[in-house]
C-alpha positions as CSV (number, residue, x, y, z in Angstrom):
1,X,-6.4,29.8,23.2
2,X,-5.3,26.7,25.8
3,X,-4.3,24.3,22.8
4,X,-2.0,26.8,21.8
5,X,0.1,26.8,24.8
6,X,0.0,22.7,24.7
7,X,0.7,23.0,21.0
8,X,5.1,23.2,21.2
9,X,4.9,23.1,16.8
10,X,2.4,26.4,16.9
11,X,5.6,28.8,16.9
12,X,5.5,32.2,14.5
13,X,7.1,32.1,11.7
14,X,9.4,35.2,10.0
15,X,8.9,36.0,6.4
16,X,11.7,34.1,4.3
17,X,12.6,33.0,1.2
18,X,13.2,29.8,1.8
19,X,11.2,27.3,-0.4
20,X,8.4,25.3,0.8
21,X,7.2,23.2,-2.6
22,X,3.7,21.5,-2.8
23,X,2.4,19.6,-5.8
24,X,-1.4,18.5,-5.9
25,X,-1.4,15.8,-7.5
26,X,-4.3,13.1,-9.4
27,X,-3.9,9.3,-9.6
28,X,-5.0,10.4,-13.9
29,X,-2.8,9.1,-16.1
30,X,-2.0,12.5,-18.1
31,X,-3.2,12.5,-21.3
32,X,0.4,14.2,-22.6
33,X,3.8,14.2,-20.5
34,X,4.2,17.8,-19.3
35,X,0.9,19.0,-21.4
36,X,-1.9,21.5,-20.1
37,X,-5.7,21.3,-21.2
38,X,-7.3,24.5,-19.8
39,X,-10.4,23.8,-18.2
40,X,-13.0,24.9,-15.7
41,X,-16.0,24.5,-13.4
42,X,-18.1,27.7,-12.5
43,X,-20.2,27.6,-9.5
44,X,-21.6,29.3,-7.1
45,X,-22.6,29.8,-2.9
46,X,-26.2,30.8,-1.8
47,X,-27.3,33.8,-0.1
48,X,-27.3,32.1,3.3
49,X,-23.8,30.8,2.8
50,X,-22.2,33.8,1.8
51,X,-24.5,35.7,4.6
52,X,-23.4,33.1,7.4
53,X,-19.3,33.7,6.0
54,X,-19.5,37.4,6.6
55,X,-20.2,36.8,9.9
56,X,-18.2,34.2,10.9
57,X,-15.3,36.5,9.9
58,X,-16.9,39.4,11.8
59,X,-17.2,37.3,14.7
60,X,-13.0,36.5,14.5
61,X,-12.4,40.0,13.1
62,X,-10.8,39.3,9.9
63,X,-11.5,39.7,6.2
64,X,-13.2,37.0,4.0
65,X,-10.1,36.5,2.1
66,X,-8.7,34.9,5.3
67,X,-11.6,33.1,6.4
68,X,-12.0,31.2,2.6
69,X,-8.5,30.8,2.2
70,X,-8.3,28.7,5.8
71,X,-10.8,26.6,4.4
72,X,-9.7,26.2,1.6
73,X,-6.2,25.3,3.0
74,X,-8.4,22.9,4.7
75,X,-10.1,22.0,2.1
76,X,-6.6,20.9,0.4
77,X,-5.5,19.2,3.8
78,X,-8.8,16.9,3.9
79,X,-7.6,15.9,0.4
80,X,-4.2,15.1,0.2
81,X,-3.8,14.4,4.2
82,X,-0.9,16.5,4.1
83,X,-0.4,20.0,6.3
84,X,1.9,22.2,5.2
85,X,0.8,23.2,1.8
86,X,1.6,26.2,-0.6
87,X,-0.7,28.0,-2.3
88,X,-0.2,30.7,-4.7
89,X,-2.1,34.1,-4.3
90,X,-3.6,36.4,-6.6
91,X,-3.9,40.8,-6.3
92,X,-5.8,40.8,-9.8
93,X,-7.1,39.0,-12.9
94,X,-3.0,39.3,-14.0
95,X,-0.4,40.0,-11.4
96,X,0.4,37.2,-8.6
97,X,1.3,39.0,-5.7
98,X,2.2,36.1,-3.3
99,X,2.7,32.4,-1.6
100,X,1.1,31.4,0.9
101,X,3.3,28.5,2.9
102,X,1.1,26.6,6.2
103,X,3.7,25.3,7.7
104,X,1.4,23.3,10.9
105,X,2.6,20.2,11.6
106,X,-0.9,18.9,12.9
107,X,-4.6,20.8,12.5
108,X,-7.2,18.0,13.0
109,X,-7.8,18.9,16.8
110,X,-8.0,22.8,16.7
111,X,-11.1,24.3,16.0
112,X,-11.6,26.2,12.6
113,X,-12.2,29.1,14.7
114,X,-9.3,28.2,16.2
115,X,-6.6,27.7,12.8
116,X,-8.8,31.3,11.3
117,X,-6.8,33.0,14.5
118,X,-3.8,31.2,14.0
119,X,-3.5,31.8,10.0
120,X,-4.7,35.4,11.0
121,X,-1.7,36.4,13.2
122,X,0.9,34.6,11.3
123,X,1.4,31.7,13.1
124,X,3.0,28.8,10.8
125,X,2.1,30.9,8.2
126,X,4.7,31.6,5.8
127,X,3.6,34.6,3.1
128,X,6.7,34.8,0.6
129,X,6.7,37.7,-2.2
130,X,6.4,36.0,-5.8
131,X,5.7,37.3,-8.6
132,X,4.6,35.8,-11.8
133,X,8.3,36.1,-13.7
134,X,9.5,33.7,-10.5
135,X,7.1,31.8,-11.0
136,X,8.3,27.5,-11.4
137,X,8.3,24.1,-11.0
138,X,9.4,24.2,-7.9
139,X,6.8,26.3,-7.1
140,X,3.4,25.8,-5.6
141,X,0.7,24.2,-8.6
142,X,-2.5,26.0,-6.6
143,X,-3.4,29.2,-6.8
144,X,-6.6,31.0,-4.6
145,X,-8.2,34.4,-5.6
146,X,-10.9,36.1,-4.1
147,X,-12.7,39.8,-5.1
148,X,-15.0,41.9,-4.3
149,X,-18.4,43.1,-6.8
150,X,-20.0,45.8,-5.5
151,X,-22.8,46.1,-8.1
152,X,-25.6,43.1,-7.9
153,X,-24.5,41.6,-11.4
154,X,-21.2,43.2,-11.5
155,X,-19.1,40.1,-14.0
156,X,-16.2,38.7,-12.5
157,X,-12.6,39.2,-14.1
158,X,-10.8,36.1,-13.4
159,X,-6.7,35.5,-13.8
160,X,-6.2,33.6,-17.7
161,X,-4.1,30.9,-16.7
162,X,-1.4,29.5,-19.4
163,X,0.9,26.3,-19.6
164,X,4.2,28.5,-18.6
165,X,2.4,29.6,-15.4
166,X,2.8,25.7,-14.1
167,X,-1.1,26.0,-12.3
168,X,-3.1,22.8,-12.0
169,X,-5.6,23.9,-9.8
170,X,-7.0,27.2,-9.6
171,X,-10.0,28.5,-7.3
172,X,-11.3,31.7,-7.7
173,X,-14.1,33.3,-5.6
174,X,-15.9,36.4,-6.5
175,X,-18.1,38.3,-3.3
176,X,-20.9,40.0,-3.3
177,X,-23.6,41.3,-1.4
178,X,-25.9,38.3,-2.7
179,X,-23.7,35.6,-3.5
180,X,-20.4,34.2,-3.8
181,X,-19.8,32.5,-7.4
182,X,-16.5,31.1,-8.3
183,X,-14.7,28.9,-11.0
184,X,-12.4,26.0,-10.6
185,X,-10.0,26.6,-12.9
186,X,-7.6,23.0,-13.7
187,X,-5.7,21.1,-16.1
188,X,-7.5,18.6,-17.1
189,X,-4.5,16.6,-18.1
190,X,-4.4,15.9,-15.2
191,X,-7.5,16.4,-13.3
192,X,-11.0,14.8,-14.7
193,X,-14.2,17.0,-14.8
194,X,-16.5,14.1,-13.1
195,X,-13.2,13.9,-10.2
196,X,-14.0,18.6,-10.1
197,X,-17.0,18.4,-10.0
198,X,-17.2,15.5,-6.8
199,X,-14.6,18.0,-5.3
200,X,-16.7,21.3,-5.6
201,X,-19.7,19.3,-4.0
202,X,-17.4,18.5,-1.3
203,X,-16.0,22.0,-0.3
204,X,-19.1,23.7,-0.3
205,X,-20.3,21.2,2.2
206,X,-16.8,21.7,4.0
207,X,-18.1,25.3,3.9
208,X,-21.6,24.2,5.5
209,X,-20.2,22.9,7.8
210,X,-17.6,25.4,8.9
211,X,-20.4,27.6,9.1
212,X,-22.9,25.4,11.1
213,X,-23.3,27.1,14.8
214,X,-23.9,23.9,16.2
215,X,-20.2,22.9,15.1
216,X,-18.2,25.6,16.2
217,X,-16.4,23.9,18.7
218,X,-16.0,20.6,17.0
219,X,-12.7,20.3,15.7
220,X,-12.4,20.5,11.6
221,X,-10.8,16.6,11.4
222,X,-14.8,16.4,12.5
223,X,-16.3,18.7,9.8
224,X,-18.2,17.1,7.0
225,X,-16.6,16.7,3.6
226,X,-18.5,14.1,2.2
227,X,-22.1,14.0,1.2
228,X,-24.1,11.4,2.5
229,X,-25.1,9.8,-0.8
230,X,-21.3,9.6,-1.6
231,X,-20.4,8.3,2.0
232,X,-22.9,5.6,1.5
233,X,-21.5,4.6,-2.3
234,X,-18.3,3.9,-0.6
235,X,-19.2,1.8,2.7
236,X,-21.6,-0.7,0.9
237,X,-20.3,-0.8,-2.3
238,X,-16.6,-0.1,-2.4
239,X,-15.6,-1.1,1.8
240,X,-17.9,-4.7,1.6
241,X,-16.9,-7.6,-0.4
242,X,-19.7,-10.7,-0.7
243,X,-19.9,-13.0,2.1
244,X,-18.4,-16.5,0.9
245,X,-19.2,-19.3,3.3
246,X,-16.2,-21.4,2.5
247,X,-15.9,-25.0,3.2
248,X,-16.0,-25.3,7.5
249,X,-13.4,-28.5,7.0
250,X,-9.7,-27.1,8.3
251,X,-7.3,-27.2,5.4
252,X,-5.6,-30.1,6.9
253,X,-8.7,-32.3,6.2
254,X,-9.4,-30.6,2.9
255,X,-5.4,-31.9,2.2
256,X,-6.3,-35.5,3.8
257,X,-9.5,-35.4,1.2
258,X,-6.9,-34.9,-1.8
259,X,-4.5,-37.1,-0.7
260,X,-7.5,-39.9,-0.6
261,X,-8.7,-38.5,-4.0
262,X,-4.8,-38.0,-5.5
263,X,-2.8,-40.2,-3.1
264,X,-0.2,-41.1,-6.2
265,X,0.0,-37.7,-8.0
266,X,3.2,-36.1,-7.6
267,X,2.4,-33.3,-4.5
268,X,6.2,-32.0,-5.4
269,X,9.1,-31.7,-7.1
270,X,12.0,-30.6,-6.3
271,X,15.3,-31.1,-8.8
272,X,15.1,-34.8,-9.9
273,X,13.1,-35.7,-6.6
274,X,9.5,-36.3,-6.9
275,X,7.0,-36.7,-3.7
276,X,3.0,-38.1,-4.5
277,X,0.3,-36.7,-2.2
278,X,0.6,-40.2,-0.1
279,X,4.0,-39.9,0.1
280,X,4.1,-36.7,1.4
281,X,0.7,-37.6,3.8
282,X,2.8,-40.4,5.2
283,X,5.7,-38.6,6.3
284,X,3.9,-35.5,7.2
285,X,2.0,-37.9,10.0
286,X,5.3,-39.1,11.1
287,X,6.6,-36.2,12.3
288,X,3.5,-35.4,13.6
289,X,3.6,-38.7,15.5
290,X,7.1,-37.9,16.9
291,X,6.2,-34.2,17.5
292,X,3.7,-34.9,20.1
293,X,5.0,-38.1,21.2
294,X,8.4,-35.7,22.7
295,X,7.1,-32.6,24.6
296,X,3.5,-30.9,25.6
297,X,2.9,-29.2,22.1
298,X,1.9,-25.8,20.9
299,X,4.0,-23.4,18.9
300,X,6.7,-25.2,16.7
301,X,9.3,-23.0,14.8
302,X,10.7,-24.6,11.2
303,X,14.2,-23.3,10.4
304,X,14.2,-25.1,6.7
305,X,15.0,-23.5,3.1
306,X,12.1,-23.9,0.6
307,X,11.2,-27.5,-0.7
308,X,9.9,-30.7,0.5
309,X,11.2,-31.1,3.8
310,X,9.8,-27.4,4.7
311,X,5.9,-28.5,2.8
312,X,6.0,-31.2,5.3
313,X,7.3,-29.9,8.0
314,X,4.2,-27.4,8.2
315,X,1.7,-30.0,7.6
316,X,3.1,-32.3,10.2
317,X,3.0,-29.5,13.2
318,X,-0.5,-28.5,11.7
319,X,-1.5,-31.9,11.9
320,X,-0.1,-32.5,15.5
321,X,-2.5,-29.6,16.9
322,X,0.6,-27.1,16.8
323,X,1.5,-23.5,15.3
324,X,3.6,-22.8,13.1
325,X,7.1,-20.2,13.4
326,X,8.9,-20.6,9.8
327,X,11.9,-18.9,10.5
328,X,14.6,-17.6,7.6
329,X,17.8,-19.7,7.3
330,X,19.3,-16.6,6.7
331,X,18.5,-14.9,9.8
332,X,22.0,-14.8,12.3
333,X,22.1,-16.9,15.4
334,X,21.6,-13.6,17.4
335,X,18.2,-13.0,15.3
336,X,17.4,-16.3,15.7
337,X,18.0,-16.8,19.5
338,X,15.6,-14.0,20.2
339,X,12.8,-15.0,18.0
340,X,13.3,-17.9,19.5
341,X,13.1,-16.2,23.3
342,X,9.9,-14.8,21.8
343,X,8.6,-18.0,21.3
344,X,9.3,-19.1,24.6
345,X,12.0,-21.1,23.5
346,X,9.9,-24.3,21.4
347,X,10.6,-27.0,19.5
348,X,12.8,-26.2,16.5
349,X,13.1,-28.0,13.3
350,X,15.6,-28.0,10.8
351,X,18.5,-30.1,9.4
352,X,22.1,-30.1,10.6
353,X,23.5,-29.0,7.5
354,X,20.9,-25.4,8.0
355,X,22.8,-25.1,11.7
356,X,26.2,-25.4,10.3
357,X,25.5,-22.4,8.3
358,X,24.5,-19.9,10.7
359,X,26.5,-21.7,14.5
360,X,22.7,-21.8,16.4
361,X,23.4,-23.3,19.9
362,X,20.0,-24.4,21.0
363,X,18.7,-27.4,23.0
364,X,15.5,-28.2,21.3
365,X,16.2,-29.2,18.8
366,X,14.4,-31.6,15.9
367,X,16.9,-32.6,13.0
368,X,15.0,-34.1,10.4
369,X,18.7,-35.8,9.1
370,X,19.9,-36.8,12.2
371,X,16.6,-38.1,13.9
372,X,15.2,-39.5,10.5
373,X,15.1,-43.5,11.4
374,X,13.6,-41.9,15.3
375,X,10.7,-40.4,13.2
376,X,10.6,-43.1,10.1
377,X,9.5,-45.3,13.2
378,X,6.5,-43.7,14.2
379,X,3.1,-44.3,12.5
380,X,1.9,-42.9,9.6
381,X,-1.6,-42.6,10.0
382,X,-3.7,-39.7,10.0
383,X,-3.9,-38.1,13.3
384,X,-7.4,-36.8,13.5
385,X,-7.3,-34.1,15.9
386,X,-9.8,-31.6,15.8
387,X,-8.7,-27.8,14.9
388,X,-11.6,-24.7,16.1
389,X,-11.7,-21.8,14.2
390,X,-9.9,-19.6,16.3
391,X,-6.8,-21.9,17.3
392,X,-3.8,-20.7,16.2
393,X,-2.0,-22.0,13.0
394,X,0.9,-19.8,12.4
395,X,3.5,-16.8,13.9
396,X,4.9,-14.6,11.3
397,X,7.7,-12.7,11.7
398,X,7.6,-9.5,9.9
399,X,10.3,-6.3,10.8
400,X,7.7,-3.7,9.6
401,X,9.6,-0.2,9.7
402,X,10.7,-0.6,12.7
403,X,13.5,-3.9,12.3
404,X,12.3,-5.0,15.1
405,X,10.7,-8.3,14.4
406,X,6.6,-9.1,15.6
407,X,5.4,-11.7,15.8
408,X,1.8,-12.0,14.1
409,X,-0.4,-14.8,15.3
410,X,-2.9,-16.4,12.6
411,X,-5.8,-18.4,13.5
412,X,-7.2,-21.2,11.2
413,X,-10.6,-19.4,10.1
414,X,-8.0,-16.6,8.4
415,X,-5.9,-19.0,7.0
416,X,-8.9,-21.1,5.4
417,X,-10.3,-18.0,4.2
418,X,-7.3,-16.5,2.0
419,X,-6.6,-20.5,0.9
420,X,-9.9,-20.9,-0.2
421,X,-10.6,-17.9,-1.8
422,X,-7.1,-18.1,-4.0
423,X,-8.4,-21.5,-4.8
424,X,-11.7,-20.4,-6.5
425,X,-10.6,-16.7,-7.4
426,X,-7.4,-18.0,-9.2
427,X,-9.6,-21.2,-10.1
428,X,-6.8,-23.7,-8.9
429,X,-7.3,-27.1,-11.0
430,X,-5.4,-30.4,-10.2
431,X,-4.2,-29.9,-13.4
432,X,-2.0,-26.2,-12.5
433,X,1.8,-26.9,-11.8
434,X,2.3,-24.3,-9.6
435,X,5.7,-22.9,-8.4
436,X,7.4,-22.6,-5.3
437,X,9.6,-19.3,-4.6
438,X,9.0,-17.6,-1.7
439,X,11.3,-17.5,1.3
440,X,9.7,-19.8,4.1
441,X,9.8,-16.7,6.1
442,X,7.7,-14.6,4.2
443,X,3.4,-15.4,4.5
444,X,3.3,-15.9,0.9
445,X,4.3,-18.8,0.9
446,X,1.0,-19.5,2.4
447,X,-0.6,-18.8,-1.0
448,X,1.9,-20.9,-2.7
449,X,1.4,-24.0,-1.1
450,X,-2.2,-24.6,0.9
451,X,-4.8,-23.7,-2.2
452,X,-2.6,-26.4,-4.6
453,X,-2.5,-28.8,-1.5
454,X,-6.1,-28.4,-1.3
455,X,-6.6,-29.0,-4.7
456,X,-4.3,-31.8,-5.7
457,X,-2.1,-30.0,-8.5
458,X,1.4,-30.6,-7.9
459,X,4.3,-27.7,-6.6
460,X,7.5,-27.3,-8.7
461,X,10.5,-26.2,-6.3
462,X,12.1,-23.4,-7.5
463,X,15.9,-23.8,-6.6
464,X,17.8,-21.4,-5.1
465,X,20.1,-20.6,-8.4
466,X,17.0,-19.4,-10.3
467,X,15.3,-17.3,-7.2
468,X,16.9,-13.8,-7.3
469,X,17.5,-12.9,-10.9
470,X,14.3,-12.9,-13.1
471,X,15.6,-14.0,-16.1
472,X,17.0,-16.9,-14.6
473,X,13.3,-17.6,-13.1
474,X,11.7,-16.8,-16.7
475,X,13.8,-19.9,-17.9
476,X,12.4,-22.5,-15.0
477,X,8.9,-21.3,-15.6
478,X,9.8,-22.2,-19.0
479,X,11.1,-25.1,-18.1
480,X,9.1,-26.8,-15.9
481,X,6.0,-25.5,-18.0
482,X,4.7,-23.9,-14.8
483,X,0.9,-22.3,-14.9
484,X,0.6,-20.3,-11.8
485,X,2.8,-18.9,-10.2
486,X,3.5,-15.8,-7.4
487,X,6.5,-14.0,-8.1
488,X,7.7,-11.1,-5.2
489,X,7.2,-7.4,-6.8
490,X,10.9,-7.1,-7.6
491,X,11.6,-9.7,-10.1
492,X,7.9,-9.4,-11.3
493,X,8.7,-6.1,-12.9
494,X,10.9,-7.0,-16.1
495,X,9.0,-10.1,-16.6
496,X,5.7,-7.7,-16.9
497,X,7.3,-5.2,-19.2
498,X,7.4,-6.9,-22.6
499,X,5.8,-9.7,-24.7
500,X,7.1,-13.5,-23.1
501,X,7.5,-16.3,-25.0
502,X,7.0,-20.2,-24.3
503,X,5.5,-19.9,-21.6
504,X,3.0,-22.2,-20.0
505,X,1.6,-19.6,-17.3
506,X,-1.8,-18.8,-17.2
507,X,-2.0,-16.7,-14.1
508,X,0.7,-14.7,-12.6
509,X,0.3,-13.9,-8.7
510,X,2.6,-10.0,-7.8
511,X,2.8,-8.5,-4.2
512,X,5.2,-7.7,-1.4
513,X,6.2,-4.1,-2.4
514,X,4.4,-1.3,-4.6
515,X,3.9,-2.0,-8.5
516,X,5.2,1.0,-11.1
517,X,4.0,-0.3,-14.4
518,X,1.1,-2.2,-16.1
519,X,1.5,-5.6,-17.5
520,X,2.2,-5.0,-21.2
521,X,-0.6,-5.9,-23.5
522,X,0.7,-8.4,-25.6
523,X,1.2,-10.9,-22.7
524,X,-0.3,-14.1,-23.0
525,X,-1.5,-14.8,-19.5
526,X,-3.2,-12.3,-16.9
527,X,-1.4,-10.9,-14.1
528,X,-2.4,-10.4,-10.2
529,X,-1.7,-7.7,-8.4
530,X,-2.4,-8.2,-4.7
531,X,-1.7,-6.1,-1.3
532,X,-2.2,-7.0,2.3
533,X,-0.3,-6.9,5.4
534,X,0.7,-10.0,7.0
535,X,-1.5,-8.5,10.0
536,X,-4.5,-9.6,8.0
537,X,-3.1,-13.1,6.8
538,X,-1.2,-12.4,3.6
539,X,-3.8,-10.6,1.0
540,X,-6.7,-8.2,1.9
541,X,-7.4,-6.9,-2.2
542,X,-6.1,-8.4,-5.5
543,X,-7.1,-6.7,-9.0
544,X,-6.4,-8.9,-12.7
545,X,-4.7,-6.2,-14.2
546,X,-5.0,-7.9,-17.3
547,X,-9.0,-7.3,-17.1
548,X,-9.1,-4.3,-15.7
549,X,-11.0,-1.0,-17.0
550,X,-9.3,1.8,-16.0
551,X,-5.9,1.7,-18.1
552,X,-5.7,5.7,-17.3
553,X,-4.7,5.2,-13.9
554,X,-0.5,6.7,-13.5
555,X,-0.3,3.4,-11.1
556,X,-1.9,-0.3,-11.2
557,X,-4.2,-0.4,-8.3
558,X,-4.2,-2.2,-5.2
559,X,-7.4,-3.7,-6.6
560,X,-10.6,-4.3,-4.4
561,X,-11.1,-6.9,-1.4
562,X,-10.9,-10.3,-1.1
563,X,-13.5,-12.5,0.5
564,X,-15.0,-11.7,4.2
565,X,-12.6,-8.9,4.0
566,X,-13.8,-5.5,4.5
567,X,-11.6,-2.3,4.1
568,X,-12.2,1.0,4.8
569,X,-10.3,4.5,4.2
570,X,-10.4,6.8,7.3
571,X,-9.3,9.9,8.2
572,X,-7.2,10.3,11.8
573,X,-11.3,10.2,13.6
574,X,-12.3,7.3,11.6
575,X,-14.8,8.6,9.1
576,X,-14.5,7.6,5.5
577,X,-13.0,10.2,3.8
578,X,-14.5,11.2,-0.3
579,X,-13.3,9.5,-3.0
580,X,-9.4,10.3,-4.2
581,X,-9.0,12.1,-1.0
582,X,-5.5,10.1,0.6
583,X,-6.0,8.6,4.0
584,X,-5.5,5.4,6.1
585,X,-5.9,2.2,4.8
586,X,-7.8,0.0,7.7
587,X,-8.9,-3.8,6.9
588,X,-11.4,-6.5,9.0
589,X,-13.5,-9.4,8.4
590,X,-11.9,-12.8,8.2
591,X,-8.1,-12.3,7.8
592,X,-7.8,-9.9,10.8
593,X,-4.9,-12.1,12.8
594,X,-5.2,-12.0,16.7
595,X,-2.8,-9.3,17.2
596,X,1.2,-9.2,18.0
597,X,3.0,-12.1,20.0
598,X,4.0,-10.5,23.7
599,X,2.7,-7.3,22.8
600,X,-0.7,-6.5,23.9
601,X,0.2,-2.5,23.9
602,X,0.7,-2.9,19.7
603,X,-2.7,-4.7,19.8
604,X,-4.4,-2.3,20.6
605,X,-2.7,0.7,19.2
606,X,-3.1,-1.5,15.6
607,X,-6.1,-3.5,16.4
608,X,-9.1,-1.2,17.4
609,X,-13.1,-1.9,17.6
610,X,-14.6,-1.4,14.4
611,X,-17.6,1.5,14.2
612,X,-19.0,-0.5,11.3
613,X,-21.1,-3.3,11.4
614,X,-19.0,-5.9,8.9
615,X,-16.3,-6.3,11.4
616,X,-15.0,-6.7,14.6
617,X,-11.9,-5.3,14.6
618,X,-10.2,-3.3,12.1
619,X,-6.2,-3.6,11.5
620,X,-4.9,-0.2,10.9
621,X,-2.0,-0.6,8.3
622,X,0.2,2.4,8.4
623,X,-0.3,2.7,4.7
624,X,-1.6,5.8,2.7
625,X,-4.3,5.0,-0.5
626,X,-7.2,6.5,-1.9
627,X,-10.5,5.2,-3.7
628,X,-11.1,5.4,-7.5
629,X,-14.3,5.8,-9.0
630,X,-14.6,2.3,-10.1
631,X,-13.8,1.3,-6.6
632,X,-10.5,0.6,-6.5
633,X,-7.6,1.2,-4.5
634,X,-4.6,3.3,-5.2
635,X,-1.4,2.7,-2.5
636,X,-0.1,6.0,-2.4
637,X,2.6,4.8,0.3
638,X,3.4,4.5,4.1
639,X,1.6,7.1,6.3
640,X,4.8,8.2,7.8
641,X,7.5,8.4,5.2
642,X,3.9,10.8,3.2
643,X,4.3,13.1,6.4
644,X,8.0,13.2,6.3
645,X,8.3,13.5,2.7
646,X,5.1,14.8,1.5
647,X,5.7,16.7,-1.2
648,X,7.6,14.2,-3.2
649,X,5.6,11.9,-4.9
650,X,8.6,9.5,-6.5
651,X,6.6,7.1,-7.8
652,X,6.1,9.1,-10.7
653,X,9.9,9.1,-11.1
654,X,9.7,5.3,-11.4
655,X,6.9,5.5,-14.0
656,X,8.1,7.3,-16.6
657,X,12.1,5.7,-16.2
658,X,10.2,2.4,-17.0
659,X,8.7,3.9,-20.3
660,X,12.3,3.6,-21.5
661,X,12.8,1.1,-23.5
662,X,16.0,0.5,-22.0
663,X,15.0,0.4,-18.6
664,X,14.0,-2.9,-16.9
665,X,13.7,-1.7,-13.1
666,X,13.7,1.5,-11.9
667,X,13.6,3.2,-8.2
668,X,13.2,6.9,-6.5
669,X,14.5,7.0,-2.8
670,X,14.1,10.1,-1.2
671,X,17.0,10.8,1.0
672,X,17.1,14.5,2.7
673,X,15.9,17.0,0.5
674,X,17.5,15.1,-2.2
675,X,16.2,12.5,-5.0
676,X,18.4,9.5,-6.0
677,X,17.3,7.5,-8.9
678,X,18.7,3.4,-9.4
679,X,17.7,1.5,-12.3
680,X,18.8,-2.0,-14.0
681,X,19.0,-2.1,-17.8
682,X,17.2,-4.5,-20.3
683,X,20.4,-7.4,-21.7
684,X,22.3,-5.9,-24.5
685,X,22.1,-2.0,-23.2
686,X,25.3,-0.7,-21.7
687,X,27.1,2.3,-23.1
688,X,26.0,5.7,-23.1
689,X,22.9,4.9,-21.3
690,X,23.2,6.6,-18.3
691,X,23.9,10.3,-20.8
692,X,20.4,9.2,-22.6
693,X,18.7,8.3,-19.6
694,X,19.8,11.8,-18.2
695,X,18.4,14.0,-21.7
696,X,15.6,11.7,-21.2
697,X,14.1,12.8,-17.7
698,X,14.8,16.4,-18.6
699,X,12.3,16.2,-21.0
700,X,9.8,14.0,-19.1
701,X,10.3,14.7,-15.3
702,X,8.7,18.1,-13.9
703,X,11.6,20.2,-12.5
704,X,10.3,19.3,-8.4
705,X,11.2,15.5,-9.5
706,X,14.4,16.1,-11.2
707,X,16.6,13.2,-9.6
708,X,19.6,14.4,-7.8
709,X,21.9,11.5,-8.9
710,X,20.7,8.7,-11.5
711,X,22.7,5.2,-10.4
712,X,22.5,2.0,-13.1
713,X,23.3,-0.9,-11.2
714,X,23.7,-4.2,-12.3
715,X,20.6,-6.0,-10.6
716,X,18.7,-4.6,-7.1
717,X,20.2,-6.2,-4.0
718,X,17.4,-7.7,-2.2
719,X,16.0,-9.0,1.1
720,X,15.6,-12.7,2.0
721,X,11.6,-11.9,0.9
722,X,12.3,-10.9,-2.4
723,X,11.7,-7.1,-1.6
724,X,14.6,-4.2,-3.0
725,X,16.7,-3.9,0.2
726,X,16.8,0.2,-0.1
727,X,19.4,0.0,2.7
728,X,22.0,-1.8,1.0
729,X,21.5,0.8,-2.3
730,X,25.0,2.3,-2.9
731,X,25.3,5.7,-1.1
732,X,26.0,8.6,-3.4
């Protein structure tokens, strides 16, 4: 038992009355809020498997009850990606005896016998007395029972489950000398029969894997739980996308083709100023020649607000043979100095106006306003410099969960793939009017700008006063007759929650955060929910929610992989997990970035060699997801966050709050053991709303999810990238 000595977390726990809540949930939309529909699936284990379980129990000197309970715990662990799990135990068909709380921090590296010994000896397991009268929504909604029959034909008597017990997933087994029979009683209001049948199959596969002699020294994380047929479906159908041979021309070459074709057409309209394709190209060429004439050229930092100057600058840098590093103008001078140091002090394109606001003192500055005459004297001809697919195109800084900026290195092949996929998928045309809203330091600007410049459509710059208010964005979209727009999730939620009028919009692209509501069915435009870390070049998966065929999900899915991208849902041993099981998302294919700037250690940690033939490398996203039956992905949260707050699926509260007719936006935050809800209201609702919302939540939210506090805000504080700033929310 050397592993027990090495693992400092393994301690024997006393029996106490401390509650440890565990709720097994489903991605399925309940047929009725807080409803209960009693369903069951009957199954049996064959004689050889029953005998093997008997032998294993004798070998470990424990009961079949302990062996099968531990196997059931392991099954729940593999499906939920949680280690702290509580299970209600039935003593007889009418009496609940106690609740078992498994409190391990990690289980995957133990063999099954080691894990079984831990449970048998009470390590990291708490047995808590519990009666039927004490069952509440704070207790587990999962139960287990094992009964023994003496006769061959003895009919099992299983507990009757009703709605008052709040038990949604109940595994009851009956053991006799010939075989083990069983029934899985479940709440059909939240679980569907197809998923339950598949889970029962996987439970039996896991049991067989546990008792096979060749597996006795395997860690439980390597024990098989998925059938070959299901694994083939996932790897060959769900994970892979179609291979599309996009144009081998660079986006600069494709842009210059549009200049030749549509030179006099407007490329950018900012306020009342209009820049044609020909003018934009000439100005970018002059800046590119200027950049090459002043220094040896590599990465160039750009510190500009969103607009024509920024667009011109990124075109110029790529034309000049360099790579772009966009920086947010809202950064402090201290943070800017840190980022510029990481970039090895590159030239910085900005304006005097921007510098005066943040007080940056930096020697290698190109001022578009003060250097205007020097730049305008340069040639306006195309540079025609060759660019290779593996050349660096962008360095995008992302703070991630640590707050420390990381420079992500995006190559031309990745940039070309996402840009040309977006153009084709969204059917971008010369007639389109596209919005330019995203902060330049937010990678979403890539899909706002490039798909349109290589097509010949027009970019409309949304001025700053409109960018941080959903109603003002809506007014601006109407005024400019925008046909296609990317809007950060937090701003998009109020827009898609109710029908909109007087819009020319046909495609709304949403991304940046988890989307917690489906679009209203009467919307006249398509809503695309997009997901993707910067480390995989802006977008990895997408779904058109307006034509999505699975409206029974609680939350909008994040969809399927884009062209030439592969996605895998894998456990700690890089094995595919069953449909519906929660695990980490890995992404591969053309979108995978080169790695992190000056951080080889983190690059090796998060960019791993792929065990699958379709990708050379996979990026570990740190996001917890699950497959749906139709091959879409459902986002469940950040992996580290789930481990810390594993028992609280707060997105359920957000979903319910957004169904209230007075709520515009909703956010639920876990702090310690308490849940705080924040929301904004639709126009015209103020007086008495808080009391009404509390009453509404009491009737619709399960007790274990009821918030400690409800805070109504005039607006949500936002980061410069258009995401909700949780750090800036008021403390309670």
